[in-house]
N, C-alpha and C positions, 0 to 999 in steps of 0.2 A: 594799409587797412586790411584787417582780417575778415574774410568773407565767411559767414557761418555756413556750416554744411547744410545741404538740402535734406529733406526727410529720406530721400533714396540713398544718400551717402551715409546716413547714421547706421551704426551697428545694430543688428537685430536685438529686440528686447529679450531678456532672459527667461520670460515666463514659460514658454513651451518646454524648455529643458527642465524647469522646476516641476512642471506637470508630469513629465515623463518619469522623473525620479519618484514623484508621489505615487504614480501608478505601480512602480516596482514595490514600493513599501506596502501598498494596499494588498497586493497578492500574498505577501509573506504573513501579514497580520490576519487576513481573512482565512488563510489556511489553518490557523489555530482553531477557529470555530468549527471548521470542517472535521478536524481530528477528534474533537470532543463529541460531536454528533455521531461520528462513525463508531467510536468506541461504545457509547451508550447503547446503540441499537445492535451492533454487530458482534460484540465479543462472545456471547453465548453460542452463536452459530459457529464462530471460529474455533472455539474449544472442541465442539463435536466434530468439526471437519478435521482438525489436527489429530484427534484421537483415532478417527477412522482411517486416516491416511497412514498412520505410523504403527498401529496395533496389528497383531496377527489376525488373519481373516476369521479365525474361530472365536475371537473374544467378543465381538459384537455382530449381531445378525443384520444390523442396519442402524440408521440414525436415530430412530425412535427408541430402540433398545439402549443405545449408547446414552441418549438423553435420560431415559428412565433410570438406568443404573447409576449415572452420575449424580442425579438428584437424590436417589435412595441412599447411596453410600457416602456422599459428600455434601449433601444439602444443596440448595439453590446456589450457594456461594461457590460450589465446585465448578459451575459454568463460567465463573469469573476468575478462575485460577489464571495466574500470569497476566492479570489485567493491569497491574501497576506499570510494567515497562511500556505497554502500548498507550496507557493514559498519558504518560509523559511523552512517550516516543511518537505516538500518532499525532499529537499536537505539533510536535517538532517536525515529524515526517511530512505531514500535510502542509505545514508552513513552507518547508523546503520544496516539496513537490509542486504545489500550486503557485508559490512565489516564483520558482524557477521556470515553471510552465509559462507564466505571464511574460517573463523576461525573454524566454526562447521564442515565443510566438512573435514578439516584436522583432527579435533578431532575425528569425527566418523570413518574416515579411519584408524587412528592409534589405536583406542581402541575397535572398534566393528568388523571391517572387515579385517584390516591389509592387504589391497589390493590396488593396483593401476592399472587400474582406479577404482574408487569407483562405485559400481553398482547403477543403477538408484534409487532403493529404499533407498540406503544410502544417495543420494542427497535429497530424500524426507524427511528422518529423520532430516537431517541438516536444511531443509526448515521449519519443524515444530518448531525446536529450534530457528531459526532465527525469525520466525513469533511471537513467544512468547516474544522474546527479544524486537523487535521493537514495539510491542503493547503498551508498556509503554511510548513510544514517540508518537505513532500514535493516541492513544485514545484522548488526549486533543486537538491535531491538528484537527482531523476529527470532533470532537464534536463542536468546535468553527466554523469551516468551514460550517458544516451542518446548524447550527443556522443562520448564515449569508445568506446562499443560499435560505432559505425559507422565507426571508423577501421580500414581493412582492411590497411594496410601492415604487413608483418611487421617491417620495420626501424623502430625507434622514432624515429630521426632524421628519417624521412620523414613523420611524422605532424604535424598542426597543433598538437595538444596532447600534451605529454609525460607528462601525468598530471593528476589532478583539481585539484591546486593551480595548475598551470600554466594549465589551462582557466579556472579561476575568475579568475586574475590577468588573463589576456588579455581575457576577456569583460567584466570590470569596467572595464578600461582604456578600452575603446572604447564600451561601452554602459551602464556604470554598474549600479546595483542593479536597474534595470528589465531589463537584459540577463540578469542572474543569475536573475531571476524570470520569464524568458520562458516562456510556457505556463501561467501561473497560472490564467487563466480556464478553459482546457481541463482543468486538474487539478481545479478545483472542480466542473465539470460531471461529470467521470468519477467522482469520489468521492461525488457525490450518490447514486450507485447503492448506497452502503453500506446504504441502506434494505433492499435485498433480501438482502444478506449477513447482517446481524445479525437481521433478522426471520426468515429461514429457519433460522439457527443455533438460535434459540430453539425453533422448531417441531420441528426434528430432535432437539434435546436432550430436549425434553419428551416427545416420542413414544417415544424410546428408553428413557427412565427409566420410563415407564409400561408399555411392552410387552416389555422385556428385563430380564435380570438382570445385564447387563454392569456392569463397574466404571466409576468415573468417568473414568479415563484413556482407556478404550476408547470410551466415549460421546463424550468430547471429540475423539478422533481422527476418528471417523466423522462426527460432526456438523460438525466443523471442515472436513473435506475436502469433504463434500457441499455445505455452504453456500457454500464458496468457488467450487465449480463452478456453482452457481445464479447467483452474482454475476457470474462471467465470461461466462456465456452471455448474460446480459442487458445487460452493460455493455461487451462487447468492442469494438463499433464506435466507441464514444466514446474508448476507449483508443487505437485506431488513429489517430484524428484528433489526439489528444493527442501521440502520438509524432511525427506528421508536423509538428506545430507546433514541437516541441522540437528536431527535427533539421533544420528549415528553416534555410538560411544566414542568418546575422545581417548579413553584408555590412559595408560601410564598411571601417574599418581592419583588420579581421580577415582580409580577403582570402579568405573561404571561399565566395564566390559571391554571387548576387543573391537577395534575399529574395523568396519567392513568395507567402507567406500572411501578410497583415497581421492577419486576424481568424480566429476559430474557424470561422465559416461558410465562409471562403475555403478553409481546409484540408479541410473536409468536402466541399465541391464538387470540390476537386482530386482527392481520393481516388476519387470517383465518375467524374470525367472520365477518369482514367487507366485504371481497371480495372472500372468498373461496380460493381454491388452486391457482387460477390465481393471487391472491394478492401477492404471493411470487415471482411473475415474472414481476410485474409492473416496467416499466423503463428498462427492460432487453435489448431492442433493442439498445438504445443509449449506454448502457454499453458495449454490445457486439461489436458494431461498433467502440467504443473507444479503446477497449482492444487491438486490433491488432496494430494499428499505434502507440499508446502511448507507449506500452510496447516493441514493436519492436525497436523503436527509442531509448528507454531507455536502452535496452540491447546492442544495437550497441554502444551507448555512453559509457556504462560501460566497455564492453570488449575492445573497442578501447583505453580507458584510462588505463586499466590494461596492455595492450601491450605497451603503450607509456611511462608509468611511469618507472623510473629507479628502478632496483632491490635493 
């Protein structure tokens, strides 16, 4: 006679595993909405930031003059130059960044801390891992975007690159895949500072949940904006070096000039040589102003999508 197994002897039900997979999926899908929100709010600020970071100090006296000259010479659409790569790219980048962040948080929690909730520095470690992962998507997107943003000619025919696809085609023709990924090392260094972003996001979120009666979207907005500003204050100099690397002439068949910076440290020294310590902070004002609204709305969109998507 076969004795049926007791409930304790039965294998565990598969539902928890399915839920864990669903959570992974939600992070990647919700990141798409974050990317859309970030682009809509933040790209004009980003254009001003990149132009100030990469132009001679005599070209613009500050962000307001840069804004005024851009609109005067190129219309309001000049502020959205190079928007096509990040429109697609930021949707994909935020999907990878926030999806992998969700995965790495669980990985770090299960293997390093075995605790719930994860401490703030655990979120920071997951942020570093997420930053390294998304760098392989972000580097070519930001590279093409930056080269389009520093084309000042109002007449499209006078520009070296007619658009993102033309830029990709020309750079690949003369420099191959390494040319497309020009600035990857600088991107990895810059995004290593995600430790501060996601660590501080957890600190702000937890503090607001404990000390206020605000709703989740309001907490997401303020924690997202404040943590982004912490991140940019601490990481901005590395972003300046990254932009200088990405806008440095590639040379050879492109005919865009002679390359100045072969390595990250060459670009870092070049920034200091040209403008001293202040050179590492050129363009900081529009970046700082952009950081709060763009990332606050991005985190609101992300967290709202995470709550709305089915398990």
